[in-house]
Structure formats: C-alpha cells, structure tokens
N, C-alpha and C positions, 0 to 999 in steps of 0.2 A: 249559420250561413246557408243560404238556399242551395240545394243540391239538385241533381238531375231532375227529380220529379217536380220539385217546386218551380224550377226554371220552366218546365213545360207548362205548368199551371199558369204562371204569369204571362208566358208568351201568348196563350190563348185569350187572355184578357184584351189584347189588341186586335183579335180576329175580326170583331165587328167593323173595324176600320178598313179592311181589305177592299180594294176597288174604289175607294174614295180619295179625293184629292186633299192634300195638306194646304189649307188656306193661309196658315200663319204659323210661325215658330217663335216660341218664347223660351229663353234659356238664361242661365246664370253663367256668363262667359268666363268668369274667374273661378268657377267651382272646380274642385280637384277631379271631378269625374271626366273633365275634358282634357286631362293631361295628354299631351302628345298629338292633339288634333286642333284644328282651327275652328272655334265656335262660329266665327263670322261666315266661314265657308259653309258650315252645316246649315246655318239659318238661311243663307242665300240660295243654296241648291235644293234644300228640302221644300222651300216655299213654292207651291205650284206643282209639286211632284205627286204622283199617285202611288199609294201603298199597294204593292202587288202580291207579296207573299212573305211568309216568315217560316223559320225553322229554328230548332234548338239543338245544340250539341254540347255535351259536357255541362259546364255551368254558364254557357253563353247563349245568346240569341242573335240571329241575323234577320234583318228586315230588308227586303228588296223593294226599291222604289224606282220610278221612271218619270222623267219629265220630257217634254217635247224637245227634239233635236239635241239630246244629251245622251251620254253613255249611261248604263244602269248605275243606280246609286245604292250603296251598301251601308246600312246603319247597323252597327254592332252594339250590343248592350251586355255588360257583365254586371250582375246584381251585387257582387261583393258580399258583404255580411248583412247589410240591412236594406238593400235596394228592392224596390217593388215597381211593378207596372200596374196601371189602372186605366179604365175608360170612364171618363166623367161627362156629365151633360154639357151642352154648349153653354157658353157664358161662365164657365168655371174660372174662378180666381185662384191662381197658383199660390201654394203655401211656400214657406221658407225652404223646405227640403225638396220642392219640385224643381229639379234642375233642367229638365227638358220637357217642354209641353208642345205637342203638335195639335193645332186646331184643325178640325174638319167641320163641314157644314152641319153634321148631325151629332157630333160628339167631340170630346177632347181627350187625346191620348197623353198619358203622363208617366214620366219616369221620375221617381222620387228616391232619395237616399240620404237620410239625415246624418249618417256618419261619413259619407262620401268615400267609402272603400270600393265602390263600384266604378264602372268605367264606360264611357261612350267612345266608340270607334267609328271611323267613317272612311269610305273609299269610293272611287268611281272607276268604271272599267267594265269590259264585256264579261269578265270572269270574276267570281268571288275572290276577295283579297287573301293574301297568304296567311294573315292572322286568323282566318277562318279555315282554310283548307288544310292547315298544318295541325289542326286538332287531331288527337289520336283517334283511331277507328272506334266507332260507338260500340258499347258493350252488347247491344242487340243486333249488331251487324255480323255478317258471315266471317269477317276478319278476326273477330274475338273468338279464338279457338282454344281448346284445351291445351294444345301444343304451345300456343303463344303465351298462355298464362304460365305453363310449366317452365318455359325458358326464362320468363321474367322473374319468377321466384328463384330459379337456380342462380341468377346473377345477384341475388340479394339473400344469400343463404342464411346469414346470421341475423338479419333484421327481423324483428317481430312482425308477424303477419298483419297486425292492425295498421301500423303506419305504411306498410307496403300497399294495402288496399286504398290508401289515400293518395298514392302517386298517380297523378293525372296522365302521365305518358302511357299508362296501360289501363287504368281504371277511370276514364274520363267521366266526370260528373258525380263520382262517389265522394261523399263527405262523411262526417263523423257518425251521424245516426245511421246512415245506410251501411257503413262498414260494420258497425255493431250488429245491425240486423242480419247481414249476410253471414257473419261468423256464428251468430246464435243459431240461425237456421241450419247452418252446415255442421254445427256441433264442434267447432274448432275454437280452442282457447286463444284469445287475442295476443297472448305473449309467446305463442309457439313460434320458433324461428321458421322463416319462410322455407328454408331448405329442409326442414324436418317433415314436411308434409309428404305422405306417400302418394303414389300415382292415383290410388283410389280416392284419397282425400282431395287431391287437386281436381279430379273430375266432379266431386261433390261441390267444391268451392266454385268451380266454373258454372255448374248448373244453378246453384243458389244465387250467384251473382246475377245471372241473367233473369232468374225468376223474380228476385226482389226488385230489380229495375223495371221489369215488365209490369208487375202488379202495382208497384208504387206509382208508376205513370198512370195506370188505369184508375186507381183509387183517388190519387191526389188530383188528377185531371178533372175529376167531378167536384171535389171539395178539398180545400187546402189541407185540412187535418182529418181527412176521411178514411184513414187506414183502419182496418178491422181491429177490434180490441184484442184479438189473438196475437197481434204483432208485439214484439218487444218495445216498439216505439212508445206505446202508451204507458209503459211501466218503468222505463229506464231512468226517469228522473225522480221517481217517488222515493222518499225516505221510507225504508221498510218495504219497498216494492218487491213483488215475488214473480218468479219466472212463470209465464202463462202456460208453459208445457209441464213443468215439474212441481211447481208450487214452492220451490226452494228460494230463499231470499237472494236477491240479486246483489252483486258486488260492483262498486264503482271505484276505479282508481285511474291515475294518470298513466298512460302508456304512449310513448312517442310524442309526448307533449300535449296529448289530447285526453280529456276525460272519457273514459271507456267503461262500458257496462257489459257484464256477462253473467251467465248463470253457472255457478259451480256444479249444479246438478246435471248439466248436460255438456259443459265445455271443460274437459279435463286437461290439465297441463301435463 
C-alpha cells in the first residue's frame, strides 16, 4: 500500500497540470472508487475548472480547482493499495483501470486503481472539507511532539509497538515498510509493548520517525524506489536477507496482522 512518501511522489506527477484548465472528464461512474460521491457532479463541475494547487497528508492527496463564478472545488484522492496517478500525453486512451481521467490541452491526468481499494472524494466550498482537515497533524509538523507520542503510547501500554505505529490517528501516513524502517533505525523490537519504552527510547522513536519520513519524502520524491541501499527497505523481503548495519540475518514474522521484518542483531526484545 502506498505510504506517506509514495503518496507525495504520485502527487507530484500531476504538478505539470497546475495552472491549466480541465477540458474534459472521463470516468467510470460505477467504479467503487466513487463510493459516497456523485460521479456526474464531479464530471460536470471539473470540466472547465483550472487546477490550482495540490498537497499531500497521511495517505491522501487534495487538489484544489476553480471555475468561473463557483466556489473552490476540492478533489481528494486516496490511493488505497494499488492506486496510482500519472500524467499522459494528449490523446491518451484510458485503460480498464483508469477510473478518473482529466483531459487538459497539453496532457492527460490519470487516476488508475485496478483493485479499486482507493477512493475519490469531492466537495465545494470556500474552505477545505472536513474529510481533509480532520486528518491527524503531520509527523513533520510542530504538533508532532515527543510529549504527544509519549501520551499516545501510554494509552496503548500493552499493544506491540509495531501495530501502534500503524495507527493513523497519531502516525498519519506510516504504513508497513515505514514502520519497520523506523523501528530498525531506532533499535526497538517490533514486539515491545508500547508502554515498556523508556523516556529515552520514546525520544529516539520520535526522532527516527521524523527522520525516516523526511528522508523518505526526499528520496522517493525523486525516484519511486530511490531509497539508499543502506536502508532496511531493500533487504526486508529477501530470503536470507541480512541487516545492513550488523550483517545478522533478518527475521520476518507476522505481528499485529502485518508481515514484519527486524534485525535480531540490533533490535532486542
């Protein structure tokens, strides 16, 4: 599933369309990605609108558009497990999994999702909609403090730290591989109960969470799989893969319902 860094990567693929008008909208009105919204309204109101800005938060994206004599238009996209954005040449013919296609004079902006676990959201109004503003504070924002993390862990004392890192109400945008990367960088075993972390370990967890997010956005923003070989990411799925720091064979097991990878050489239980 795309996580914070991948979402930022895909968001940027629509950046060439900023400032240009949507000349036509093609979509699959019965596709599951449109659950809870009116595809006909999306098609009607986006046609003729200008794409003004975009931003990413957690695992979602928000695109702001405007048309003459209307309130701002807000297009939200959640990639789900297999969703992708792309910018294609003009004249592009949509494929079966291309559920939302925005035509512009110089390009075609496409949202595709072959498993349809993603979602399209839409709203109009002077302010961003609640489904956007209610996303938890970003990990790289001032609101993500050591104290906030400590309080969150204290309320989940007996829960293993790995599934806690996947809870979007405090760690928005963190998914499976990023959670493993953070714990490996912090030297914390994924089965450790959240309440067992010392104040010093919580500070390390907070620091490494922010660092992994910041650097992942930097590297993945340039190339989808452009993380350095020194990261756990490149070794976590290899049979017989070894820890890049210690050379000790990595372990993979299910924790909290998710396949989890760690290094016994640096993450002690």
